[in-house]
C-alpha positions in Angstrom: -18.4 0.4 40.7 -16.5 0.8 37.5 -18.0 1.3 34.1 -17.8 -1.8 31.9 -18.1 -2.4 28.2 -21.3 -3.9 27.0 -21.4 -7.6 26.2 -21.1 -7.9 22.4 -23.9 -10.6 22.4 -26.4 -8.0 23.8 -26.3 -5.7 20.8 -26.5 -5.9 17.0 -25.8 -3.3 14.3 -28.4 -3.8 11.5 -27.0 -3.4 8.1 -23.6 -2.7 9.5 -20.1 -3.4 8.2 -17.4 -5.5 9.8 -16.2 -3.8 13.0 -19.3 -1.6 13.5 -20.4 -3.6 16.5 -17.0 -3.1 18.2 -17.0 0.6 17.4 -20.6 1.0 18.8 -19.6 -0.8 22.0 -16.5 1.4 22.4 -18.5 4.6 21.7 -21.1 3.6 24.3 -18.4 2.9 26.9 -16.8 6.3 26.3 -20.1 8.2 26.4 -21.1 6.5 29.7 -17.6 7.4 31.0 -18.2 11.0 30.2 -15.7 11.0 27.3 -16.2 12.2 23.7 -16.5 9.2 21.3 -14.5 11.2 18.7 -11.4 11.3 20.9 -11.6 14.9 22.2 -11.6 14.1 25.9 -14.1 15.0 28.6 -17.6 16.2 27.7 -19.5 18.9 29.5 -22.8 18.2 31.3 -25.9 20.0 30.1 -29.6 19.9 31.2 -30.3 17.3 28.4 -27.1 15.2 28.6 -23.6 15.7 27.5 -21.8 17.8 24.9 -18.2 17.9 23.6 -16.9 21.4 23.5 -14.4 20.6 20.8 -16.5 18.9 18.1 -20.1 19.7 19.3 -21.1 16.0 19.6 -24.2 15.8 21.9 -26.1 13.0 23.4 -28.9 12.6 25.9 -27.0 10.0 28.0 -25.6 11.2 31.3 -22.2 9.8 32.4 -22.3 7.1 35.0 -20.3 9.0 37.6 -19.1 7.5 40.9 -17.4 9.1 43.9 -13.7 8.7 43.8 
């Protein structure tokens, strides 16, 4: 099963600017794929979630890994 982007109709960015919803969907997709949403590549797993070794971005979402 591959990771898919969320349906834009299922989320809303309150008080957001034009394009915020699209950026939120892309960031969510990257995080669930195990990638840094800031463009630094793969994140490392930790006991709490993931962390980017380049920029220090952390989240409590684990990647949706599948066997290749």
